[in-house]
N, C-alpha and C positions, 0 to 999 in steps of 0.2 A: 504493500500500500504506500503510495507516495503522500508525504505529509504537505508537501508544497503543491501549488497549483490548484486548479478547481476540481471539484468532484463531479464525474460525469452524470451524476444523479441531478445536477443542476438543470438538465434538460427536461426533467419532470415538471417544471413549472408550466410548460405548454399545456399539460393536461388541466392544471388548475384554470388557465385562461379559457380552455374549452368549456370547463364547468361554469365559469362566470357568464360566457356567451349564451349557454344553454339556459341559465337561471334568467337572464334578461329577456330572452325570447319567450320562456314559458310564462313569465310573470306578465308580459304584454298579453299573450293569449288568454290567460285565465282571467285576468282583470277585465278584458273585453267580454268574455263569457259570462262573468259575474254581472257585469253592467247591463247585459242584454236580458238576463234571466232573472236577476234578483235573488238567485239561490244562495242560501247560507253555506250549503255544501261546497259551492263553486268558490265563495268568498274564503272559506277555510282553506280550500286547496291553493288559492292564490297566496294566502298568508304563509303557508308552508313553502312555496316557491321563493318567497321573499326571503325566508330564512335560509333557503339553498343559496341565495346570492351572497348574503352575508358570510355564510360558512365557506363558500368558495373563495372569498377574498382572504379569509382567515387561513385557508388551506395554501393559497398562494404565498402568503407570508411565511408559513411554517416550512414549506418546501425550499424557499429561498434560504432561510436560516439553516435548515438541516443539511443543505449542500455546501455549507461553508466548510473548509479544511479545518483541522485542528490547529489551535493556536495556543499562546501562552496562558490564556485564562481558561481554555477548554481543551485540555490535552488529548482527550478522547473523542474530539469532534462535537457536532452539534445534532446529532441524529434524533436525540430525544425530543427535539422541537416538534416532531410530528405528533407525538402523544398529546401535546397541548391543544393542537389543532383538533384532534379527534374528540377531546374532552369538551372544547367549546362547542363543537358541532352537536355533540350528544346532548348537552344542556340546552342549546337553542332549540333542537327538536322538541324537547319536553315543554319549553316556554311557548313554542307555537301550538302545541297540543292544548295547552291551558287556554290560550286565546280562542281556539276552535271550540272548546268545551263552553266557555263564557258565551260566545255568539250563538251556539247551537241551543243552549238552555233558554236564552232570551227568545229565540224563534220558536221554541217549543211552547212558551208561554203566549207569545204573539204571533201566530202563524200568518204567513203571507202567501199569496199566489206566486207561483213560478211561471215566468213568461218566456216566450221565444225559445222554447226547449230545443228544437231541432237544430238551430244554428249555434246555440250554446254547446250542445253535446259535440257537434262537429268541430268546433274551435277547441274544446277540451281534449277530443281524440287526437288532434294534430300535437298538442303538448305531450301526449303519452308517447308518440312516435320519437319526439325530440328526446325526451328524458330517457326512454329505454335505450335509444342508441347511444347516448352519451354514458349511461350507467355501464353498459357492456364494455365500452372502451376503457373506463376508469377502473372497473373491476379487473379486467384483464391486465392492465398496466400495474395495478395494485399487487397482483399475484406475482407478476414477472420480476417486479422490483422490490417486492416486499415492503410496500409503503402503506403504513396504516392510514395515513391521510387520504391517499387516493381510494383505498378499500372503504373507508368510512363515507367518503363523499359518494362513491359508487352505490353503497347500500342505502344512503339517504335518498338518492334519486330513485332507486327502485322502490323505496317506500312512498316516494311521491307518485310513482306510476300506480301503485296499488291504491293509493288515496284517490287518485283521479278516476280509476276504473270504478271504485266503490261509489264515488259521488255521481258518475254518469249513470250508473245502474239505479241508484236512488232517485235521480231526477227523471228518468225514462218512466220508472214506476209511478212516481208523482203525477207525470203527465197522463198516464193510462188510467190511473185509479181516482186521481183528484184528492188523494190523502195528503195534504200539505205537511203534516207533522213528520212524515217519513223522512223529508229533506234533513231536518236538524237531527233525526235519530241516526241516520247514516253518517252525518258529520261527527256524532259522538262516538260512534263505532271506529271511525277512522281515527279519532283523537286518541283512543285507547291503544290502538295499534301502533301509533307513532311513539307514544310514551314507552311502550316496550322496546322499540328499536333504539330509542334515544338511551334508555337505561343500559342496554347492552353495549352500546358504543362507549359510554362512560366507564362501564365495568372493565371492558377489554383495555381501555386506554390507561386507566389508573393501575391495572395490573402490570403494564409495561413500565410505568414509573416506578413501580416497587421492585424492579430488577427480577422479574419472574424467570425461572430457568428456561432453557430452550426446549421446544417441543420434543417429544420422545423420538421422533424419526431422526432429529439432528443429533441428540445424545447417542443414539444407537450407532450412527455413523461414526461418531467420534470414538466410541468404545471399540468398534470393529478395527479402527486404525490402531488403536493402543494394543489390542489383542494380537495384531499382527506382529508387533515389536517385542511382545513378552517373551520371556525365556532367556536362558544363559545368564542368570543373575540380573536381568532387567525386568523392572516391574513399574506400575504406576498406580497411584492412589490419590485420594483427597481431590477428586474432579469436581469442579464447580463451573457452572454456566450461567449466563444471563444474556438478555437482549436489550438493545437500545435502538429502537427504531429498526432500520434495516441491518444494523451492525450487530454481530454476534461475538461474544466473548466466552473464552474457556481458559481456567488456570488449573494446573495440576502439579502434582509432585511426581518426578521420575527418579526411580532408584536404579543405580548402576553399582558395579563392584567398586568399592573403596580405593583400589589400587590403580583404577584408570587415570590417565593423564586428563588434563583440562580440556585439551584438543579433542580427545576421543569422546569425552562427554558432550562437548560443544557440537561435534559432527553429528552425533546421534540425535540431539535435540533439533538440529536443522533438518534432519531426515524426517523426524516425527512432525514437526511443524509443517513441512512442505506436503506430506501426505494428509494431514488433517485439512490443510486449506484446499486441497484438491477434492476432498469429500464434502466440505461444507463451505459455501460461498461466504464472503465478507467475514471471516472469522479472524479475531485478534487473539493471539495465544500467549499465555504466560506460563512458563515451565520452570519450576524450581527443582534443581538438581541436588540429589541427596545420595550418601553412601548406603548401600543396602544393608550393610552389617550393623549400622547405628541404630539402637532401638528408638532414639528420637526422631528418626526418619518417618516413623508410622504414626506420629501424632496427627490428629485430624481435626478439622473445623467442627466436626459433629461431636460435641462434648456432651 
């Protein structure tokens, strides 16, 4: 890993700009649909898209910060900035849901006719196409680059798609049955779903800020490498892992015969590190070399 220069992940900001553009387009479409129909469901849908816009701007900032190389004040880089973006997005989703609930309750108490249903549904359906397409791009990029910011943004847009579908179904039923209170009831159901998604985003992000261990699959890949080198007086223990955004960290103790030269120990460390980096991307490794004969070498952080 090169400490100087720019992080190639800086190119991820283009996905944030795509999300911002999609949010602006869908806000315009949904506000127009609400204005024509007077549907509280469509109003709540437009409110969520406004949250999408703010969240996309936060994501843009977070991705820019996360792409900065390590410096004197942040020796391990800035990758955890992505967690803050996801937390903010999760909280904002919940806030949007509370706004939807308040609006829906008022409409339950004071029902109003929904007008121009056909054109309103058509406009909302167009916003589904925009959001679904951008969500697919963001989720794919999030998986490829292990970006919690892009993944959170993509999940948020999928939630928006589900919201719009539910609202459209509700409005169509209102138009067919004339039951005006169904419009706010659909909005309330959508709000509950949004709260669940927002809570999950916050939980996932705070887990990352707490230095959660790497996924089992990554740990298994690391253990497979260590197993390959075990034997002939060589062993490993006290393996610890954590993740910080896309960056992964592992530290461990490597035990070798005490009569080895410093060069021999160092050469083996280099081989082990190279093999682990081949097995797990973006892995920063710290290995503590110890003599296998010394009882103190077997002390562990698990006390």
